[in-house]
Residue frames as qw, qx, qy, qz and C-alpha x, y, z in Angstrom:
[[0.164, 0.469, -0.862, 0.099, 98.51, 146.33, -117.58],
 [0.494, -0.052, 0.741, -0.451, 95.95, 144.36, -115.62],
 [0.782, 0.401, 0.085, -0.469, 93.88, 143.56, -118.71],
 [0.478, 0.552, -0.668, -0.145, 96.87, 141.89, -120.35],
 [0.060, -0.271, 0.917, -0.287, 97.01, 139.35, -117.54],
 [0.627, 0.165, 0.519, -0.557, 93.32, 138.44, -117.70],
 [0.165, -0.048, 0.895, 0.412, 92.63, 135.47, -120.00],
 [0.093, -0.507, -0.774, -0.367, 88.85, 135.87, -120.03],
 [0.171, -0.091, 0.201, -0.960, 86.40, 138.67, -119.29],
 [0.039, 0.417, 0.893, -0.163, 83.12, 137.64, -117.65],
 [0.137, -0.216, -0.301, -0.919, 80.30, 139.52, -119.39],
 [0.670, -0.337, -0.132, -0.648, 77.38, 137.82, -117.59],
 [0.182, 0.106, -0.918, 0.335, 77.10, 135.68, -114.46],
 [0.612, -0.245, -0.157, -0.735, 73.47, 134.50, -113.98],
 [0.151, 0.011, -0.949, 0.277, 72.22, 132.24, -111.16],
 [0.575, -0.132, 0.125, -0.798, 68.66, 131.20, -110.32],
 [0.900, -0.078, 0.179, -0.390, 67.07, 128.05, -108.83],
 [0.786, -0.256, 0.529, 0.192, 70.28, 126.06, -109.21],
 [0.706, 0.574, 0.277, 0.310, 70.75, 127.12, -112.85],
 [0.313, -0.713, 0.193, 0.597, 73.92, 129.06, -113.67],
 [0.657, 0.636, 0.290, 0.282, 74.77, 130.75, -116.95],
 [0.347, -0.712, 0.193, 0.579, 78.01, 132.60, -117.66],
 [0.654, 0.720, 0.131, 0.189, 79.25, 134.37, -120.79],
 [0.530, -0.627, 0.264, 0.507, 82.98, 134.99, -121.21],
 [0.641, 0.751, 0.026, 0.156, 85.15, 136.56, -123.90],
 [0.750, -0.044, -0.054, 0.657, 88.80, 137.27, -124.45],
 [0.187, -0.001, -0.020, 0.982, 88.08, 141.00, -124.86],
 [0.113, 0.650, 0.649, -0.378, 85.12, 143.21, -123.94],
 [0.135, 0.672, -0.105, -0.721, 85.93, 146.01, -126.41],
 [0.759, 0.530, 0.378, -0.013, 84.69, 145.65, -129.98],
 [0.224, -0.493, 0.515, 0.665, 87.26, 145.82, -132.79],
 [0.687, 0.544, 0.078, -0.475, 85.56, 146.23, -136.22],
 [0.408, 0.615, -0.636, -0.225, 88.54, 144.53, -137.84],
 [0.201, 0.190, -0.955, 0.105, 88.19, 141.20, -136.02],
 [0.631, -0.381, -0.555, -0.385, 85.47, 138.81, -134.93],
 [0.346, -0.473, 0.519, -0.623, 84.38, 138.57, -131.30],
 [0.586, -0.030, -0.806, -0.072, 84.31, 135.11, -129.72],
 [0.528, -0.442, 0.317, -0.652, 82.08, 134.27, -126.76],
 [0.357, 0.010, -0.930, 0.090, 81.89, 131.16, -124.59],
 [0.591, -0.346, 0.049, -0.727, 78.45, 130.60, -123.05],
 [0.272, 0.084, -0.933, 0.222, 78.35, 127.98, -120.26],
 [0.648, -0.335, -0.075, -0.680, 75.00, 126.71, -118.94],
 [0.204, 0.117, -0.925, 0.297, 74.94, 124.42, -115.88],
 [0.654, -0.322, -0.176, -0.662, 71.67, 122.84, -114.76],
 [0.398, -0.346, 0.755, -0.390, 71.02, 120.68, -111.67],
 [0.041, 0.025, 0.992, 0.117, 69.92, 117.08, -111.78],
 [0.165, 0.524, 0.825, -0.131, 66.42, 116.55, -113.17],
 [0.190, 0.813, 0.198, -0.514, 66.11, 120.03, -114.70],
 [0.588, 0.284, 0.512, 0.558, 66.28, 120.66, -118.46],
 [0.095, 0.879, 0.079, -0.460, 67.06, 124.13, -119.80],
 [0.732, 0.482, 0.260, 0.405, 68.14, 124.99, -123.37],
 [0.416, -0.302, 0.058, 0.856, 70.97, 127.48, -123.98],
 [0.287, 0.792, 0.238, -0.484, 69.69, 130.84, -125.31],
 [0.635, 0.432, 0.414, 0.489, 69.97, 131.70, -129.01],
 [0.239, -0.609, -0.016, 0.756, 71.89, 134.97, -129.54],
 [0.344, 0.217, 0.585, 0.701, 71.27, 135.23, -133.30],
 [0.040, -0.739, -0.522, -0.424, 68.02, 137.19, -133.03],
 [0.440, -0.841, -0.242, 0.201, 69.26, 139.20, -130.00],
 [0.605, -0.177, 0.128, 0.766, 72.59, 140.51, -131.35],
 [0.181, 0.960, 0.206, -0.062, 72.68, 144.27, -131.99],
 [0.021, -0.899, 0.382, 0.211, 75.55, 145.91, -133.91],
 [0.399, -0.328, 0.816, 0.258, 76.78, 142.61, -135.35],
 [0.543, 0.383, -0.391, -0.637, 76.24, 141.54, -138.98],
 [0.745, 0.110, -0.638, -0.161, 76.65, 137.81, -138.28],
 [0.510, -0.473, 0.586, -0.416, 76.23, 135.44, -135.34],
 [0.746, 0.185, -0.619, -0.160, 77.35, 131.81, -135.60],
 [0.660, -0.523, 0.411, -0.350, 77.30, 129.11, -132.94],
 [0.605, 0.271, -0.749, 0.015, 79.17, 125.88, -132.20],
 [0.737, -0.498, 0.178, -0.421, 77.78, 123.71, -129.42],
 [0.151, 0.428, -0.879, 0.149, 80.07, 121.26, -127.62],
 [0.597, -0.224, -0.761, -0.123, 78.95, 117.90, -126.28],
 [0.543, -0.694, 0.047, -0.470, 77.12, 118.23, -122.93],
 [0.355, 0.306, -0.779, 0.418, 79.12, 117.16, -119.86],
 [0.721, -0.533, -0.344, -0.280, 77.44, 115.22, -117.05],
 [0.047, -0.620, 0.586, -0.519, 78.73, 115.79, -113.49],
 [0.290, 0.009, -0.923, 0.251, 79.00, 113.27, -110.69],
 [0.179, 0.232, 0.607, -0.739, 76.11, 115.00, -108.88],
 [0.358, 0.546, 0.756, 0.035, 73.81, 114.61, -111.90],
 [0.143, 0.801, 0.038, -0.579, 74.27, 118.17, -113.11],
 [0.695, 0.445, 0.418, 0.380, 74.69, 118.86, -116.84],
 [0.174, -0.683, 0.156, 0.692, 77.04, 121.47, -118.30],
 [0.625, 0.614, 0.422, 0.235, 76.39, 122.77, -121.83],
 [0.295, -0.563, 0.216, 0.741, 78.96, 124.96, -123.60],
 [0.552, 0.718, 0.391, 0.165, 78.13, 126.96, -126.74],
 [0.423, -0.336, 0.210, 0.815, 80.82, 128.96, -128.54],
 [0.357, 0.851, 0.370, -0.108, 79.63, 132.04, -130.45],
 [0.465, -0.020, 0.287, 0.837, 81.32, 134.02, -133.20],
 [0.155, 0.875, 0.371, -0.270, 80.08, 137.61, -133.63],
 [0.507, 0.255, 0.290, 0.770, 81.15, 139.74, -136.61],
 [0.066, -0.665, -0.324, 0.670, 80.86, 143.45, -135.69],
 [0.412, 0.815, 0.332, 0.234, 79.51, 146.05, -138.09],
 [0.517, 0.299, -0.095, 0.797, 82.05, 148.80, -138.93],
 [0.078, -0.181, 0.227, -0.954, 79.87, 151.57, -137.48],
 [0.419, -0.499, -0.734, -0.192, 76.95, 150.79, -135.15],
 [0.282, -0.701, 0.078, -0.651, 75.20, 152.91, -132.51],
 [0.622, -0.500, 0.478, -0.366, 75.41, 150.10, -129.97],
 [0.525, 0.264, -0.808, -0.045, 77.02, 146.70, -129.59],
 [0.433, -0.243, 0.644, -0.581, 75.05, 144.39, -127.32],
 [0.270, -0.177, -0.924, -0.205, 73.00, 141.22, -126.92],
 [0.471, -0.382, -0.060, -0.793, 69.43, 142.11, -125.98],
 [0.498, -0.251, 0.667, -0.495, 67.75, 140.41, -122.98],
 [0.556, 0.123, -0.751, -0.335, 66.99, 136.72, -123.49],
 [0.820, -0.355, 0.059, -0.446, 65.19, 133.87, -121.73],
 [0.255, 0.323, -0.891, 0.189, 66.90, 131.21, -119.62],
 [0.092, -0.270, -0.923, 0.257, 64.32, 128.67, -118.51],
 [0.093, -0.782, -0.602, -0.132, 61.51, 130.81, -117.12],
 [0.317, -0.801, -0.107, 0.496, 63.56, 133.93, -116.35],
 [0.479, 0.851, 0.003, 0.212, 64.98, 136.83, -118.31],
 [0.687, -0.447, 0.118, 0.561, 68.71, 137.58, -118.30],
 [0.484, 0.296, 0.288, 0.771, 70.90, 140.27, -119.82],
 [0.729, 0.679, -0.086, 0.023, 71.43, 142.49, -121.65],
 [0.775, -0.258, 0.189, 0.545, 75.10, 141.90, -122.46],
 [0.247, 0.966, -0.015, -0.076, 76.87, 145.11, -123.47],
 [0.809, 0.071, 0.095, 0.576, 80.25, 145.51, -125.18],
 [0.242, -0.691, 0.054, 0.679, 82.60, 148.47, -125.16],
 [0.562, 0.813, 0.086, -0.124, 82.51, 150.61, -128.31],
 [0.813, 0.270, 0.021, 0.516, 85.60, 150.56, -130.58],
 [0.417, -0.583, -0.009, 0.697, 88.41, 152.94, -129.75],
 [0.380, 0.883, 0.046, -0.272, 88.51, 156.08, -131.97],
 [0.830, 0.291, 0.159, 0.447, 90.85, 155.80, -134.92],
 [0.379, -0.554, 0.086, 0.736, 93.87, 158.18, -135.03],
 [0.421, 0.845, 0.052, -0.326, 93.75, 160.99, -137.57],
 [0.786, 0.157, 0.349, 0.486, 95.73, 160.42, -140.78],
 [0.120, 0.963, -0.063, -0.234, 97.98, 163.25, -141.96],
 [0.498, -0.459, 0.547, 0.491, 101.07, 163.82, -144.08],
 [0.489, 0.652, -0.304, -0.492, 102.12, 163.97, -147.72],
 [0.957, 0.274, -0.094, -0.010, 103.12, 161.28, -150.22],
 [0.657, -0.565, 0.380, 0.325, 106.49, 159.76, -149.54],
 [0.414, -0.108, 0.622, 0.655, 107.21, 159.69, -153.29],
 [0.397, 0.472, -0.113, -0.779, 105.92, 161.33, -156.45],
 [0.699, 0.207, 0.684, -0.009, 103.91, 158.71, -158.38],
 [0.143, 0.435, -0.528, -0.715, 104.50, 158.42, -162.12],
 [0.820, 0.328, 0.220, -0.414, 102.15, 156.98, -164.67],
 [0.154, -0.401, 0.841, 0.331, 103.75, 153.95, -166.30],
 [0.786, 0.294, -0.101, -0.535, 101.99, 152.35, -169.27],
 [0.695, -0.213, 0.684, 0.065, 102.42, 148.55, -169.48],
 [0.102, 0.329, -0.719, -0.603, 103.55, 147.03, -172.81],
 [0.788, 0.143, -0.130, -0.585, 100.94, 145.29, -174.98],
 [0.125, 0.281, -0.950, 0.047, 100.96, 141.60, -174.03],
 [0.523, -0.310, -0.761, -0.227, 98.79, 138.62, -173.08],
 [0.306, -0.313, -0.632, 0.639, 99.03, 139.84, -169.49],
 [0.147, 0.149, 0.035, -0.977, 97.50, 143.16, -170.56],
 [0.477, -0.134, -0.606, -0.623, 94.76, 141.30, -172.45],
 [0.464, -0.317, -0.808, 0.178, 94.04, 139.27, -169.33],
 [0.124, -0.283, -0.431, 0.848, 93.75, 142.43, -167.26],
 [0.310, 0.033, -0.266, -0.912, 91.38, 143.93, -169.81],
 [0.529, -0.229, -0.750, -0.325, 89.22, 140.79, -169.71],
 [0.371, -0.331, -0.712, 0.495, 89.24, 140.87, -165.93],
 [0.047, 0.181, 0.165, -0.968, 88.20, 144.52, -166.01],
 [0.448, -0.094, -0.491, -0.741, 85.30, 143.71, -168.34],
 [0.513, -0.293, -0.806, 0.024, 84.24, 140.91, -166.01],
 [0.210, -0.297, -0.530, 0.766, 84.31, 143.30, -163.05],
 [0.242, 0.082, -0.124, -0.959, 82.20, 145.80, -165.02],
 [0.511, -0.190, -0.699, -0.464, 79.72, 143.03, -165.86],
 [0.441, -0.351, -0.755, 0.335, 79.44, 142.04, -162.21],
 [0.061, -0.234, -0.291, 0.925, 79.08, 145.67, -161.19],
 [0.365, -0.054, -0.390, -0.844, 76.30, 146.09, -163.75],
 [0.529, -0.295, -0.780, -0.156, 74.53, 143.03, -162.33],
 [0.330, -0.350, -0.613, 0.627, 74.82, 144.37, -158.80],
 [0.097, 0.121, 0.008, -0.988, 73.56, 147.78, -159.95],
 [0.461, -0.184, -0.591, -0.635, 70.55, 146.16, -161.63],
 [0.511, -0.364, -0.762, 0.159, 69.80, 144.14, -158.48],
 [0.219, -0.266, -0.421, 0.839, 70.20, 147.25, -156.34],
 [0.252, -0.006, -0.203, -0.946, 67.84, 149.31, -158.50],
 [0.537, -0.271, -0.700, -0.385, 65.28, 146.51, -158.49],
 [0.456, -0.358, -0.688, 0.436, 65.54, 146.22, -154.71],
 [0.066, -0.175, -0.205, 0.961, 65.25, 150.01, -154.33],
 [0.373, -0.151, -0.432, -0.807, 62.15, 150.14, -156.55],
 [0.561, -0.365, -0.738, -0.086, 60.53, 147.43, -154.43],
 [0.356, -0.319, -0.539, 0.693, 61.40, 149.28, -151.21],
 [0.106, 0.049, -0.041, -0.992, 59.98, 152.55, -152.56],
 [0.485, -0.247, -0.602, -0.584, 56.82, 150.76, -153.65],
 [0.550, -0.397, -0.710, 0.191, 56.41, 149.15, -150.22],
 [0.224, -0.172, -0.356, 0.891, 57.14, 152.47, -148.49],
 [0.290, -0.072, -0.195, -0.934, 54.11, 153.96, -150.24],
 [0.487, -0.318, -0.779, -0.234, 51.87, 151.10, -149.09],
 [0.571, -0.623, 0.069, -0.531, 49.62, 151.28, -146.06],
 [0.290, -0.503, 0.765, -0.281, 50.84, 149.37, -142.97],
 [0.795, 0.052, 0.543, -0.264, 48.54, 146.39, -143.63],
 [0.782, 0.606, -0.104, -0.102, 49.43, 146.20, -147.35],
 [0.233, 0.709, -0.645, 0.164, 53.11, 146.14, -146.47],
 [0.522, -0.327, 0.723, -0.314, 52.55, 143.47, -143.81],
 [0.887, 0.286, 0.291, -0.215, 50.77, 141.24, -146.35],
 [0.616, 0.706, -0.349, 0.021, 53.66, 141.69, -148.82],
 [0.049, -0.615, 0.743, -0.261, 56.24, 140.76, -146.16],
 [0.706, -0.114, 0.616, -0.331, 54.20, 137.76, -145.01],
 [0.863, 0.473, 0.039, -0.175, 53.86, 136.53, -148.60],
 [0.422, 0.703, -0.559, 0.121, 57.66, 136.72, -149.12],
 [0.339, -0.461, 0.750, -0.333, 58.25, 134.84, -145.86],
 [0.831, 0.087, 0.459, -0.301, 55.86, 132.00, -146.74],
 [0.765, 0.606, -0.196, -0.098, 57.49, 131.63, -150.18],
 [0.053, 0.679, -0.717, 0.146, 60.81, 130.85, -148.47],
 [0.893, -0.077, -0.397, -0.199, 59.36, 127.59, -147.11],
 [0.015, 0.593, -0.676, 0.437, 61.46, 127.68, -143.91],
 [0.721, -0.249, 0.490, -0.422, 59.30, 125.16, -141.94],
 [0.942, 0.302, -0.040, -0.141, 59.59, 122.67, -144.80],
 [0.605, 0.539, -0.482, 0.335, 63.39, 122.83, -144.44],
 [0.735, -0.373, -0.476, 0.308, 63.26, 122.38, -140.66],
 [0.309, 0.192, -0.215, 0.906, 64.26, 126.01, -139.95],
 [0.304, -0.727, -0.609, -0.092, 61.47, 126.65, -137.46],
 [0.414, -0.603, -0.233, 0.640, 63.39, 129.09, -135.27],
 [0.191, -0.100, 0.324, 0.921, 64.24, 131.31, -138.25],
 [0.128, -0.493, -0.680, -0.527, 60.61, 131.12, -139.38],
 [0.367, -0.748, -0.525, 0.176, 59.28, 132.23, -135.98],
 [0.366, -0.433, -0.018, 0.824, 61.82, 135.08, -135.81],
 [0.060, 0.059, 0.457, 0.886, 60.78, 136.44, -139.22],
 [0.224, -0.579, -0.718, -0.315, 57.05, 135.85, -138.62],
 [0.360, -0.728, -0.428, 0.398, 57.05, 137.82, -135.37],
 [0.282, -0.312, 0.149, 0.895, 59.08, 140.58, -137.05],
 [0.014, -0.383, -0.623, -0.682, 56.36, 140.92, -139.72],
 [0.343, -0.744, -0.569, -0.070, 53.78, 141.53, -136.99],
 [0.460, -0.597, -0.189, 0.630, 56.09, 143.78, -134.93],
 [0.238, -0.043, 0.319, 0.916, 56.94, 145.96, -137.96],
 [0.143, -0.577, -0.621, -0.511, 53.22, 146.31, -138.70],
 [0.430, -0.760, -0.435, 0.220, 52.58, 147.46, -135.12],
 [0.436, -0.352, 0.040, 0.828, 55.50, 149.91, -135.43],
 [0.071, 0.183, 0.443, 0.875, 53.97, 151.52, -138.54],
 [0.299, -0.616, -0.645, -0.339, 50.41, 151.38, -137.17],
 [0.505, -0.800, -0.317, 0.062, 51.00, 152.72, -133.64],
 [0.187, 0.866, -0.281, 0.369, 54.42, 154.39, -133.86],
 [0.738, -0.590, 0.323, -0.049, 56.08, 151.92, -131.46],
 [0.269, 0.643, -0.711, -0.091, 59.65, 150.69, -132.04],
 [0.921, -0.164, 0.151, -0.319, 58.33, 147.15, -131.69],
 [0.878, 0.323, -0.325, 0.138, 61.24, 145.25, -133.34],
 [0.353, 0.504, -0.538, 0.576, 63.67, 146.56, -130.69],
 [0.480, -0.450, 0.381, -0.650, 61.63, 145.75, -127.57],
 [0.018, -0.027, 0.985, -0.168, 61.17, 142.60, -125.52],
 [0.255, -0.454, -0.773, -0.363, 57.67, 141.12, -125.51],
 [0.319, -0.646, -0.564, 0.403, 56.90, 142.62, -122.09],
 [0.163, -0.403, 0.038, 0.900, 58.25, 146.06, -123.06],
 [0.048, -0.153, -0.655, -0.739, 56.31, 145.83, -126.31],
 [0.284, -0.592, -0.727, -0.203, 52.96, 145.26, -124.60],
 [0.300, -0.596, -0.370, 0.646, 53.61, 147.88, -121.91],
 [0.071, -0.257, 0.257, 0.929, 54.15, 150.44, -124.66],
 [0.145, -0.287, -0.752, -0.575, 51.17, 149.14, -126.67],
 [0.268, -0.651, -0.693, 0.156, 48.79, 149.51, -123.71],
 [0.205, -0.540, -0.146, 0.803, 50.02, 153.07, -123.25],
 [0.012, 0.151, -0.457, -0.876, 49.51, 154.00, -126.91],
 [0.482, -0.166, -0.556, -0.657, 46.15, 152.23, -127.42],
 [0.185, -0.076, 0.791, -0.578, 44.49, 151.63, -123.99],
 [0.672, 0.190, 0.165, -0.697, 41.06, 151.27, -125.60],
 [0.777, 0.340, -0.442, -0.291, 42.23, 148.21, -127.59],
 [0.256, -0.502, 0.790, -0.242, 43.65, 146.11, -124.71],
 [0.797, 0.072, 0.520, -0.300, 41.16, 143.26, -125.23],
 [0.787, 0.593, -0.095, -0.141, 42.11, 142.96, -128.90],
 [0.247, 0.718, -0.640, 0.121, 45.77, 142.53, -127.99],
 [0.725, -0.356, 0.535, -0.249, 45.15, 139.39, -125.87],
 [0.937, 0.293, 0.186, 0.026, 45.38, 137.08, -128.91],
 [0.476, 0.778, -0.321, 0.254, 48.50, 138.93, -130.06],
 [0.328, -0.683, 0.584, -0.291, 50.10, 138.36, -126.63],
 [0.881, -0.105, 0.449, -0.110, 49.42, 134.62, -126.80],
 [0.811, 0.572, -0.016, 0.122, 50.92, 134.51, -130.29],
 [0.255, 0.800, -0.441, 0.317, 54.15, 136.31, -129.28],
 [0.562, -0.541, 0.564, -0.272, 54.52, 134.33, -126.02],
 [0.943, 0.107, 0.314, -0.025, 54.22, 131.04, -127.95],
 [0.666, 0.692, -0.161, 0.226, 56.77, 132.29, -130.50],
 [0.115, -0.803, 0.509, -0.286, 59.23, 133.24, -127.71],
 [0.825, -0.302, 0.462, -0.120, 59.18, 129.64, -126.47],
 [0.891, 0.371, 0.170, 0.199, 60.42, 128.44, -129.87],
 [0.412, 0.821, -0.189, 0.346, 62.90, 131.30, -130.38],
 [0.017, -0.717, 0.508, -0.478, 64.46, 131.48, -126.93],
 [0.654, -0.400, 0.504, -0.397, 63.36, 128.54, -124.72],
 [0.027, -0.346, 0.919, 0.187, 64.31, 125.68, -127.06],
 [0.679, 0.257, 0.550, -0.413, 60.78, 124.36, -127.69],
 [0.228, -0.084, 0.810, 0.534, 60.80, 122.12, -130.78],
 [0.511, 0.375, 0.062, -0.771, 58.19, 123.32, -133.27],
 [0.486, 0.203, 0.836, 0.153, 56.18, 121.18, -135.71],
 [0.056, 0.222, 0.564, 0.793, 54.54, 121.90, -139.09],
 [0.247, -0.695, -0.658, -0.156, 51.17, 122.12, -137.32],
 [0.374, -0.680, -0.262, 0.574, 52.55, 124.68, -134.84],
 [0.241, -0.180, 0.321, 0.898, 53.99, 126.75, -137.70],
 [0.073, -0.447, -0.671, -0.588, 50.64, 126.68, -139.53],
 [0.336, -0.750, -0.555, 0.128, 48.83, 127.71, -136.34],
 [0.360, -0.522, -0.051, 0.772, 51.29, 130.58, -135.75],
 [0.124, 0.083, 0.492, 0.858, 50.74, 131.79, -139.32],
 [0.205, -0.614, -0.682, -0.341, 46.97, 131.67, -138.85],
 [0.382, -0.716, -0.397, 0.429, 47.25, 133.64, -135.59],
 [0.287, -0.313, 0.172, 0.889, 49.39, 136.28, -137.28],
 [0.014, -0.308, -0.623, -0.719, 46.91, 136.57, -140.17],
 [0.289, -0.694, -0.658, -0.044, 43.98, 136.81, -137.76],
 [0.344, -0.638, -0.232, 0.649, 45.59, 139.63, -135.79],
 [0.191, -0.138, 0.358, 0.904, 46.54, 141.58, -138.93],
 [0.112, -0.449, -0.694, -0.551, 43.02, 141.23, -140.38],
 [0.343, -0.725, -0.575, 0.163, 41.34, 142.20, -137.09],
 [0.339, -0.563, -0.084, 0.749, 43.57, 145.19, -136.43],
 [0.136, 0.030, 0.480, 0.866, 43.33, 146.40, -140.05],
 [0.174, -0.603, -0.696, -0.350, 39.53, 146.22, -139.87],
 [0.364, -0.737, -0.394, 0.411, 39.62, 148.27, -136.65],
 [0.299, -0.329, 0.184, 0.877, 41.88, 150.83, -138.37],
 [0.019, 0.316, 0.631, 0.708, 39.40, 151.08, -141.25],
 [0.279, -0.736, -0.615, -0.056, 36.52, 151.70, -138.83],
 [0.379, -0.629, -0.168, 0.658, 38.52, 154.37, -137.04],
 [0.222, -0.065, 0.405, 0.884, 39.19, 156.03, -140.41],
 [0.099, -0.545, -0.683, -0.477, 35.48, 156.07, -141.26],
 [0.341, -0.756, -0.482, 0.284, 34.67, 157.78, -137.93],
 [0.325, -0.451, 0.073, 0.828, 37.12, 160.54, -138.73]]
């Protein structure tokens, strides 16, 4: 009864050095049949600039994350309040529903966790009536239905062809070595031309995922699901003899986090430099893997 009276549920209340960040929702429990709406409010003191965090790359268990930023509000004391409204579309069945830790200014916040959907009631019982097969008379309506059915079959055939083609590519990539697969993924990313369309944040997200997936296949670390700090803690544990080689990789991922989470505006030169750093790490690590293979 108490939940019915509450208009908003506070999921996160973060305060540090005069910066406050709150995340509210109308319900904390996920319902697969409806979207989840969040209101993220960031308040910064006078003279301090902090960008609201981007939840798109941090959402887990949601198939879509969209944002709508309102106009910033300036207070009489010089403070600035920024409100960003988020729409999250939950996946029907997911192991977890959350927003992974993110950066606010120079500090980490989160994670934000949501309650799992309530179990569905079991369905039982018989038909309320005995269905009978009724054949429609031959008419233009029937012809239209037949044409519509043929169109649906054509679309289904197209989807089947696309699915088989996609499956063949996935099987082919699965048989590749970790470095061959990383080169294939990097080539597909560069062909998208995201920096040329001004989509720098999406480019940095996908570029770092190429490197993280390579590390996952090379060292057995679930790199795509870890924060940068967790990622390097695990990497030093798995490959302590290669700590020096990971210094350049750390600089690359730290610079990418500034664009993805801290609101740093990237440029074409920065995107080219990030690509070169990713290539350099992949080439260096692959060469080291080849030398290790020769020793064995």
